[in-house]
C-alpha positions in Angstrom: 19.5 -12.8 2.1 17.4 -12.3 -1.0 13.9 -10.9 -0.7 11.1 -13.5 -0.3 9.6 -14.0 -3.8 6.3 -12.5 -4.4 3.5 -15.0 -4.0 0.5 -15.1 -6.3 -1.6 -16.2 -3.3 -0.5 -13.2 -1.2 -1.3 -10.8 -3.9 -4.7 -12.3 -4.6 -5.6 -12.3 -0.9 -4.2 -8.9 0.0 -7.4 -6.9 -0.5 -10.2 -7.1 2.0 -13.6 -8.5 0.9 -15.1 -4.9 0.9 -12.2 -3.6 -1.3 -12.4 -6.5 -3.7 -16.1 -6.8 -4.2 -19.0 -4.3 -4.2 -22.5 -5.4 -3.1 -24.7 -6.8 -5.7 -26.1 -4.1 -8.1 -29.7 -5.3 -7.4 -29.4 -4.9 -3.6 -30.6 -7.7 -1.3 -33.2 -10.2 -2.8 -36.8 -10.2 -1.8 -37.4 -13.7 -0.4 -40.9 -13.2 0.8 -42.6 -15.0 -2.1 -43.0 -18.8 -2.6 -40.1 -20.7 -3.9 -39.3 -24.3 -4.9 -35.6 -23.8 -5.3 -32.9 -21.1 -4.6 -31.7 -21.2 -8.2 -33.2 -22.4 -11.5 -30.8 -23.0 -14.4 -32.4 -23.2 -17.8 -30.2 -25.3 -20.2 -28.0 -28.3 -19.5 -25.0 -27.5 -21.7 -21.5 -26.6 -20.4 -22.6 -23.3 -19.0 -25.6 -24.9 -17.3 -23.6 -27.7 -15.8 -21.0 -25.3 -14.2 -23.8 -22.9 -13.1 -25.7 -25.6 -11.3 -22.6 -27.1 -9.6 -21.3 -23.7 -8.5 -24.6 -22.7 -7.0 -24.9 -26.1 -5.2 -21.4 -25.8 -3.9 -22.4 -22.6 -2.2 -25.3 -24.4 -0.5 -28.2 -23.4 -2.8 -30.9 -25.8 -3.8 -30.8 -25.9 -7.6 -33.1 -27.0 -10.4 -31.3 -27.8 -13.7 -33.8 -27.8 -16.6 -32.8 -29.7 -19.8 -34.7 -30.7 -22.9 -33.3 -34.1 -22.5 -31.6 -35.7 -19.5 -29.4 -37.7 -21.8 -28.0 -34.6 -23.4 -26.5 -32.9 -20.3 -23.0 -31.8 -21.0 -23.4 -32.6 -24.7 -20.5 -31.6 -27.0 -22.6 -30.1 -29.8 -19.7 -29.4 -32.1 -16.1 -30.5 -31.9 -15.2 -33.3 -29.4 -12.4 -31.4 -27.8 -11.7 -29.3 -24.7 -9.1 -26.6 -24.3 -6.8 -25.0 -26.9 -5.2 -21.5 -27.1 -6.8 -19.2 -24.6 -9.4 -21.8 -23.9 -7.1 -24.3 -22.0 -6.3 -21.5 -19.6 -10.0 -21.1 -18.9 -10.4 -24.8 -18.2 -7.6 -24.6 -15.6 -9.2 -21.6 -14.0 -12.6 -23.3 -13.8 -10.8 -26.2 -12.1 -9.1 -23.9 -9.6 -12.5 -22.4 -8.8 -13.9 -25.9 -8.1 -15.6 -26.5 -11.4 -16.0 -29.8 -13.2 -14.9 -29.3 -16.8 -11.2 -30.2 -16.2 -12.0 -33.3 -14.3 -14.5 -34.5 -16.8 -12.1 -33.8 -19.6 -9.4 -35.8 -17.8 -11.7 -38.7 -17.3 -12.8 -38.9 -20.9 -9.8 -37.6 -22.9 -8.4 -39.8 -25.7 -5.6 -37.5 -26.7 -3.8 -34.8 -24.7 -1.4 -32.1 -26.1 0.2 -29.0 -24.7 0.1 -26.4 -27.4 2.8 -23.8 -28.1 5.5 -25.6 -26.1 8.1 -24.0 -28.3 6.9 -20.6 -27.2 6.9 -18.7 -23.9 5.0 -20.0 -20.8 2.4 -17.2 -21.2 0.9 -18.7 -24.3 1.1 -22.5 -23.7 -2.2 -24.1 -23.4 -3.5 -27.6 -22.8 -6.0 -29.3 -25.2 -7.6 -32.8 -25.3 -9.5 -34.8 -27.8 -12.5 -36.2 -25.9 -14.7 -39.3 -26.2 -17.9 -37.5 -26.9 -20.3 -40.0 -25.4 -18.2 -40.6 -22.3 -17.9 -36.9 -21.8 -21.6 -36.5 -21.7 -22.0 -39.5 -19.4 -19.4 -38.3 -16.9 -20.8 -34.7 -16.9 -24.3 -36.1 -16.2 -23.0 -38.4 -13.4 -21.2 -35.4 -11.9 -24.4 -33.4 -11.8 -26.5 -36.2 -10.5 -23.9 -37.2 -7.9 -23.8 -33.7 -6.4 -26.1 -32.9 -3.6 -28.6 -30.1 -3.9 -29.3 -30.4 -7.7 -32.6 -31.7 -9.2 -32.2 -32.5 -12.9 -35.6 -31.8 -14.5 -36.4 -32.9 -18.0 -38.6 -30.4 -19.8 -38.8 -27.3 -22.0 -38.8 -23.9 -20.3 -41.3 -21.8 -22.4 -41.5 -18.7 -20.3 -40.1 -16.6 -17.4 -42.1 -15.9 -14.3 -42.2 -12.2 -13.4 -42.4 -10.7 -9.9 -42.9 -7.2 -8.6 -40.4 -4.5 -9.7 -37.7 -3.7 -7.2 -38.5 0.0 -7.5 -41.5 2.0 -8.6 -41.6 2.2 -12.4 -38.8 -0.3 -12.7 -38.6 -3.6 -14.6 -40.2 -6.7 -13.0 -38.0 -9.2 -11.2 -37.7 -12.7 -12.5 -38.9 -15.3 -10.0 -38.6 -18.6 -12.0 -39.6 -20.3 -15.2 -42.7 -22.0 -16.6 -42.3 -25.4 -18.3 -44.2 -26.6 -21.3 -46.0 -29.1 -19.1 -47.5 -26.2 -17.1 -45.3 -26.7 -14.1 -43.8 -23.6 -12.6 -40.4 -23.6 -10.9 -40.1 -20.6 -8.6 -36.8 -19.3 -7.4 -35.2 -16.0 -6.4 -32.5 -16.5 -9.0 -32.9 -17.7 -12.6 -29.9 -18.4 -14.9 -30.5 -18.7 -18.6 -27.9 -20.9 -20.3 -29.8 -21.6 -23.5 -26.9 -21.9 -25.9 -27.9 -21.7 -29.5 -31.5 -22.6 -29.0 -33.3 -19.2 -28.7 -35.5 -18.9 -31.8 -32.9 -21.1 -33.5 -33.0 -22.1 -37.2 -30.8 -24.8 -38.8 -29.7 -24.3 -42.4 -28.3 -26.7 -45.0 -28.4 -25.1 -48.4 -31.9 -24.0 -49.3 -33.4 -26.2 -46.6 -34.0 -24.9 -43.1 -35.8 -26.1 -40.0 -36.3 -25.0 -36.4 -33.8 -26.3 -34.0 -30.6 -25.4 -32.1 -28.9 -28.8 -32.7 -29.7 -31.6 -35.1 -32.6 -33.6 -33.7 -33.6 -31.0 -31.1 -36.1 -28.2 -31.4 -35.5 -24.5 -30.6 -36.7 -22.6 -27.6 -39.3 -20.2 -28.9 -41.1 -18.5 -26.0 -38.1 -17.3 -24.0 -36.9 -14.7 -26.5 -40.2 -13.0 -26.3 -40.1 -12.8 -22.5 -36.6 -11.4 -22.7 -37.8 -8.7 -25.1 -40.7 -8.0 -22.7 -38.0 -7.0 -20.2 -36.7 -4.4 -22.6 -33.5 -6.3 -23.4 -31.9 -5.8 -26.8 -31.3 -9.0 -28.8 -29.2 -9.8 -31.8 -28.6 -12.7 -34.2 -25.5 -14.8 -34.5 -24.7 -18.0 -36.3 -22.5 -20.9 -35.8 -21.8 -24.0 -37.9 -20.6 -27.6 -37.8 -18.8 -29.9 -40.3 -19.9 -33.2 -41.7 -19.4 -36.4 -39.7 -17.8 -39.3 -41.6 -17.4 -43.1 -41.2 -13.8 -43.9 -40.2 -14.1 -47.3 -41.9 -14.3 -45.5 -45.3 -11.3 -43.2 -44.8 -7.7 -43.7 -46.0 -5.6 -42.6 -43.1 -2.4 -43.8 -44.9 -2.2 -40.7 -47.1 -2.7 -38.3 -44.1 -0.2 -36.9 -41.6 -0.6 -38.6 -38.2 -0.9 -36.2 -35.3 -0.2 -38.1 -32.0 -0.7 -36.7 -28.5 2.0 -35.9 -26.0 4.2 -38.9 -25.0 3.7 -37.9 -21.3 0.3 -36.1 -21.2 -0.6 -33.7 -18.4 -4.1 -33.5 -16.9 -6.3 -30.4 -16.9 -7.3 -30.8 -13.3 -5.1 -30.1 -10.3 -7.1 -32.9 -8.5 -6.4 -35.6 -11.1 -4.0 -38.3 -9.9 -1.1 -37.8 -12.3 0.3 -41.2 -11.5 -2.7 -43.0 -12.9 -3.3 -40.5 -15.8 -4.4 -40.9 -18.6 -7.4 -43.1 -17.8 -8.3 -44.1 -21.3 -6.3 -45.5 -24.3 -4.8 -42.6 -26.3 -5.3 -42.4 -30.1 -4.0 -40.1 -32.9 -5.7 -37.5 -35.0 -4.8 -37.0 -38.6 -4.2 -34.0 -40.9 -5.1 -33.6 -44.5 -5.7 -30.6 -46.8 -8.3 -29.3 -49.2 -7.3 -29.4 -52.9 -7.8 -27.0 -55.8 -10.7 -29.2 -56.9 -12.3 -28.7 -53.5 -12.1 -25.0 -54.0 -13.5 -25.0 -57.5 -16.6 -27.0 -56.4 -17.2 -24.6 -53.5 -16.7 -21.4 -55.5 -19.0 -22.7 -58.2 -21.8 -23.4 -55.7 -21.2 -20.7 -53.0 -24.4 -18.9 -54.1 -26.3 -21.9 -52.6 -24.8 -21.3 -49.2 -27.4 -19.7 -46.9 -25.1 -16.9 -45.8 -24.3 -16.0 -49.4 -27.9 -16.2 -50.6 -29.2 -14.0 -47.8 -31.0 -16.6 -45.8 -28.9 -15.9 -42.7 -28.6 -12.5 -41.1 -26.5 -13.6 -38.1 -22.7 -13.2 -38.2 -20.5 -16.2 -37.7 -17.3 -16.6 -35.8 -14.4 -14.9 -37.5 -11.8 -17.3 -36.1 -13.8 -20.5 -36.9 -15.2 -19.7 -40.4 -17.0 -22.1 -42.7 -14.9 -23.6 -45.4 -16.8 -21.6 -48.0 -15.9 -18.4 -46.1 -12.3 -19.4 -46.0 -12.1 -20.1 -49.7 -13.9 -16.8 -50.6 -11.9 -14.7 -48.2 -8.5 -16.2 -49.1 -8.7 -16.8 -52.9 -4.9 -17.0 -53.2 -4.5 -20.0 -51.0 -4.6 -23.3 -52.8 -5.2 -25.5 -49.7 -6.5 -25.3 -46.2 -5.7 -27.7 -43.3 -8.3 -30.3 -42.3 -8.1 -32.2 -39.0 -9.7 -35.6 -39.0 -10.6 -36.3 -35.4 -12.1 -39.4 -33.8 -15.3 -38.8 -31.7 -14.6 -41.7 -29.3 -13.1 -45.1 -28.7 -16.2 -47.1 -29.4 -17.5 -45.3 -32.5 -16.5 -45.0 -36.1 -17.7 -41.4 -36.3 -15.1 -38.8 -37.4 -15.3 -35.1 -36.9 -13.8 -33.3 -39.9 -12.4 -30.1 -38.2 -11.8 -27.3 -40.7 -14.7 -27.8 -43.2 -17.7 -26.5 -41.3 -20.3 -25.9 -44.0 -23.9 -25.2 -44.7 -23.8 -25.9 -48.4 -26.4 -28.3 -49.8 -25.8 -32.0 -48.9 -24.9 -33.1 -52.4 -22.3 -30.3 -52.7 -20.8 -31.3 -49.4 -20.4 -34.8 -50.6 -18.8 -33.6 -53.9 -16.1 -31.4 -52.3 -15.3 -33.7 -49.4 -14.5 -36.5 -51.9 -11.8 -34.3 -53.4 -9.8 -34.1 -50.2 -6.9 -36.6 -50.0 -7.9 -39.6 -47.9 -11.6 -38.8 -48.0 -12.3 -39.8 -51.6 -14.5 -42.7 -50.6 -15.7 -41.4 -47.3 -19.3 -42.2 -46.3 -21.3 -39.4 -44.7 -23.0 -40.1 -41.4 -24.3 -36.5 -41.0 -24.0 -33.5 -43.2 -22.8 -30.1 -41.9 -25.2 -27.3 -41.1 -25.4 -23.8 -39.7 -27.5 -22.6 -36.8 -28.8 -19.0 -36.5 -30.0 -18.0 -33.0 -30.8 -15.1 -30.7 -28.4 -13.6 -28.2 -28.7 -10.9 -25.6 -26.4 -7.9 -26.1 -24.0 -8.4 -23.1 -23.5 -4.8 -22.3 -26.8 -5.1 -20.5 -25.1 -7.3 -17.9 -23.2 -6.4 -14.8 -19.8 -8.1 -14.1 -21.7 -10.7 -12.0 -23.5 -11.7 -15.2 -26.7 -10.5 -13.7 -29.0 -8.5 -16.0 -28.9 -4.9 -15.0 -32.2 -3.6 -13.7 -33.8 -7.1 -13.7 -33.4 -8.6 -10.2 -33.1 -12.3 -10.2 -32.0 -12.9 -13.8 -28.5 -14.1 -14.8 -27.2 -15.1 -18.3 -24.3 -17.3 -19.2 -22.8 -18.9 -22.3 -23.7 -18.4 -26.0 -26.8 -16.3 -25.0 -24.2 -13.6 -24.2 -22.7 -13.7 -27.7 -19.8 -16.0 -27.0 -18.6 -19.2 -28.7 -17.0 -22.3 -27.3 -17.6 -24.8 -24.5 -14.9 -23.3 -22.3 -16.1 -19.7 -22.5 -19.6 -21.0 -21.7 -18.5 -23.1 -18.8 -16.5 -20.3 -17.3 -19.5 -17.9 -17.5 -21.7 -20.6 -16.0 -19.5 -20.8 -13.0 -19.4 -17.1 -12.5 -23.2 -16.7 -13.0 -24.0 -19.8 -10.8 -21.8 -18.5 -8.0 -23.3 -15.0 -8.1 -26.9 -16.3 -8.4 -26.4 -18.2 -5.2 -24.5 -15.5 -3.4 -27.3 -13.0 -4.2 -29.9 -15.3 -2.7 -27.8 -15.5 0.4 -27.3 -11.7 0.4 -23.5 -12.2 0.3 -20.9 -10.2 -1.6 -20.7 -11.1 -5.3 -17.8 -13.0 -6.9 -16.1 -10.8 -9.4 -12.7 -11.5 -11.0 -10.5 -8.7 -12.3 -8.6 -8.6 -15.6 -5.3 -9.1 -13.9 -6.6 -12.1 -11.9 -8.0 -14.4 -14.6 -8.9 -15.0 -18.2 -12.5 -15.3 -16.9 -12.1 -11.7 -15.6 -10.9 -10.6 -19.0 -13.8 -12.3 -20.8 -16.5 -10.9 -18.5 -15.0 -7.4 -18.7 -14.8 -7.6 -22.5 -18.5 -8.7 -22.7 -20.0 -6.1 -20.5 -18.2 -3.1 -22.1 -19.1 -4.1 -25.7 -21.8 -5.6 -27.9 -20.1 -8.2 -30.0 -20.7 -8.1 -33.8 -19.6 -11.7 -34.0 -19.3 -14.6 -31.6 -16.7 -13.8 -28.9 -13.9 -16.3 -28.6 -11.1 -16.1 -26.0 -7.5 -15.8 -27.2 -4.4 -15.2 -25.1 -3.9 -11.9 -27.0 -7.0 -10.5 -25.3 -5.3 -10.6 -21.9 -2.9 -7.7 -21.4 -1.5 -9.4 -18.3 -1.2 -12.9 -19.8 2.2 -13.4 -18.3 0.5 -13.4 -14.9 -2.5 -15.5 -16.2 -0.6 -18.7 -17.3 -2.2 -22.1 -17.4 0.4 -23.4 -14.9 -0.4 -21.0 -12.1 -4.3 -20.9 -12.2 -4.4 -22.7 -8.8 -2.0 -20.2 -7.2 -4.0 -17.3 -8.5 -7.6 -18.5 -7.9 -7.8 -21.1 -5.2 -7.5 -18.5 -2.4 -10.3 -16.5 -3.9 -12.4 -19.6 -4.4 -11.9 -20.5 -0.7 -12.9 -17.0 0.4 -16.1 -17.2 -1.6 -16.9 -20.8 -0.4 -16.5 -22.4 -3.9 -13.8 -24.9 -2.8 -12.9 -26.6 0.5 -10.3 -25.2 2.8 -7.9 -28.2 2.2 -7.2 -26.8 -1.3 -6.1 -23.5 0.2 -3.8 -25.4 2.6 -2.3 -27.2 -0.4 -1.6 -23.9 -2.0 0.1 -22.6 1.1 2.4 -25.6 1.1 3.1 -25.2 -2.6 3.9 -21.5 -2.3 6.3 -22.4 0.6 8.1 -25.0 -1.5 8.5 -22.6 -4.4 9.8 -19.8 -2.2 12.3 -22.1 -0.5 13.6 -23.4 -3.8 14.0 -19.8 -5.2 15.9 -18.7 -2.1 18.2 -21.7 -2.4 18.8 -21.0 -6.1 19.8 -17.5 -5.2 22.3 -18.7 -2.5 24.0 -21.6 -4.4 26.6 -20.8 -7.0 28.0 -22.7 -9.9 31.7 -23.3 -10.8 31.9 -19.8 -12.2 30.7 -18.3 -8.9 27.3 -17.4 -10.5 24.1 -17.7 -8.5 22.1 -20.6 -9.9 19.1 -18.3 -10.1 21.1 -16.1 -12.5 22.2 -19.1 -14.5 18.6 -20.3 -14.8 17.5 -17.0 -16.4 19.5 -17.9 -19.5 17.2 -19.1 -22.3 19.0 -22.4 -22.8 18.9 -23.4 -19.1 16.2 -25.4 -17.3 15.6 -26.2 -13.6 16.9 -29.7 -14.3 20.1 -28.5 -16.0 21.1 -26.0 -13.3 20.5 -28.5 -10.5 21.9 -31.6 -12.2 25.1 -31.7 -10.1 23.4 -31.2 -6.7 22.7 -33.8 -4.1 19.7 -34.3 -1.9 21.0 -32.0 0.8 20.6 -29.0 -1.4 16.9 -29.2 -1.1 16.5 -28.9 -4.8 16.2 -32.5 -5.8 13.0 -34.4 -6.4 10.7 -31.5 -5.8 8.2 -32.8 -8.3 7.5 -31.6 -11.9 4.8 -29.1 -10.8 7.1 -27.3 -8.3 10.1 -27.4 -10.5 8.1 -25.9 -13.5 6.7 -23.1 -11.2 10.2 -22.2 -9.9 11.7 -22.2 -13.4 9.0 -19.9 -14.8 9.0 -17.6 -11.8 12.8 -17.1 -12.0 13.0 -16.7 -15.8 10.1 -14.2 -16.0 10.7 -12.4 -12.7 11.6 -9.1 -14.3 8.7 -9.2 -16.7 6.2 -10.2 -14.0 7.4 -7.4 -11.8 6.9 -4.9 -14.6 3.3 -6.1 -15.3 2.6 -5.9 -11.5 3.8 -2.3 -11.5 1.5 -1.6 -14.4 -1.5 -3.1 -12.6 -0.7 -1.1 -9.5 -0.5 2.1 -11.5 -3.9 1.4 -13.0 -5.5 0.3 -9.8 -7.1 3.7 -9.1 -8.8 3.8 -12.4 -10.2 0.3 -11.9 -11.6 1.2 -8.5 -13.1 4.5 -9.5 -16.8 3.8 -9.9 -19.0 5.7 -12.4 -22.6 6.3 -11.3 -25.0 4.5 -13.7 -26.9 7.8 -14.2 -23.9 9.9 -15.0 -25.1 12.5 -17.6 -22.6 12.1 -20.5 -24.8 14.2 -22.7 -24.2 17.2 -20.6 -20.4 16.8 -20.4 -18.5 19.3 -22.4 -15.5 18.1 -24.5 -16.4 14.5 -25.0 -15.9 13.2 -28.5 -19.2 12.3 -30.3 -18.3 8.7 -30.7 -17.1 8.4 -27.1 -20.4 10.0 -25.8 -22.5 7.6 -27.8 -20.5 4.5 -26.7 -20.5 5.6 -23.0 -24.3 6.3 -23.0 -25.0 2.9 -24.6 -22.5 0.8 -22.6 -22.6 2.6 -19.2 -19.2 1.3 -18.0 -19.0 0.6 -14.2 -15.5 2.0 -13.6 -13.1 4.5 -15.1 -10.9 1.6 -16.1 -13.7 -0.1 -18.0 -14.4 3.2 -19.8 -10.8 3.4 -20.9 -11.1 0.0 -22.6 -14.1 0.9 -24.8 -13.3 1.3 -28.4 -13.6 4.9 -29.5 -13.1 6.3 -26.0 -9.8 8.4 -26.0 -7.5 9.1 -23.0 -8.8 12.7 -23.1 -12.4 11.4 -22.7 -11.4 9.3 -19.7 -9.7 12.3 -18.2 -12.8 14.4 -18.6 -14.9 11.7 -16.9 -12.4 11.7 -14.1 -12.7 15.4 -13.6 -16.5 15.1 -13.6 -16.3 12.4 -10.9 -14.2 14.6 -8.8 -16.8 17.3 -9.0 -19.5 14.9 -7.8 -17.6 13.9 -4.7 
């Protein structure tokens, strides 16, 4: 009889709570002071929404503070969720009880699975969203969840408490609103997005604000600096919005969604999905004339005339950056995307720009199909403060500042999905800390969220951090199709999802195991086990089971089970090798480094390694090994020093 296949659930649950998670770095909270809430969340974007919901699911009372109640869950830039590396995060958020996947399913107007011609490890779901519906459903989700008070107002300062230790930094015990009202709570989560001391740029013109029509948050940066935290400046940008009634789609390439779309959420009723009419996007290209206009006027772009010091995202550059960095290319792809079913607004993906308005109109009108396009809003860039994330622990708590957590673009990341994932982690840990419970920490081999947080806390990004599948060394284990199998057991253990979801995973794992055993037993006409046949690249679960009847137990298992069985069988050898690699590195990952380890006194460390280690203060030997500039020999020296300290 073949060995029972390894279960993702069994692996994830095999470690005890004490082995998996250390106590919170701040120790137990001081709950003696007055409080209005358990957790205050500052900012109602994607990070703030997930932070508030996660804390509330754990039983905490939550205040969610937003400039504008009508802008909760706002899609500030592109009206889309998911994509390469990002779609995996959305699936993980859903497995952990978060809302993003369900909101995307409810408001999506086009769904596509990307990279279907490639291996399962890099496939990723993406949807085009109805911008206004997304915001409405996100707001309804927050308001409909018990334990959350949505408070409209501007947070202008942090409230400080007593230091946890003599000579230490003060704790954060809430926020002060512009109205003078104080919201006191043991845990405060800053999810301020691009609003900290934010400046918007269009050509030579600039104004304060983190999003068009909304002002910046000025006071909070000063309070963060008062705590001794290091800040930096980053920038992001957005393209023009055009009127669909003035665009010629006939000369563009139509880009439809999948004929049979798949939802993000494991909880979405696939039989009723999708819920909204589906519409196409379109593809066009810049032209040589476009490039000439931009090159002739690039000196008027804020970045090129020195008006912006912040660095923009490398993988989502402005159109002027693309043209200057790639002078040999005579065209760049432009995706023309609808912003909703009841609007004529188009998002012109691929031409993010902060050139002067008149220059934007000139170059847009040289793009095929956009020659007569009417502008509804010009593109602009936003420059904003962020906190160097190496000052955070892997719970997203600020080191040495009890009660303060950070999530989203304030940590130097870009993207709705990255922000939402951080919000969930920070919200869960803020609530768990108040309850004096073990923190919720995901490891690199458990989730893309674990990869992202680990990347952030062992580096200080020089540009906005974006998730890609290439960042995950164990991406074969971290597929979008198995997020529930990996993470639901951990979410149940932490209290983030109900027990019924765990029971569903137990049933799913059982069905997968039975199907795999049957495939190993049954043979084809050539006397080959069906499992062996299925490993051939050209074979699928459907093809190897086509001639079987219902008594085989392999018919009508459902698409989800059949897909899981096919992937598990085809990639079994590769998955086993990755698991062996994880097991070999487990000792390094669990070997903790004291925060006060004296790297300056250690003989033999390379100068660059010493500087990086003193600045970043990695929590474990494994984290130290991933710091750029730290060599294997340096890691070995640290290991020897740790042995001496035992």
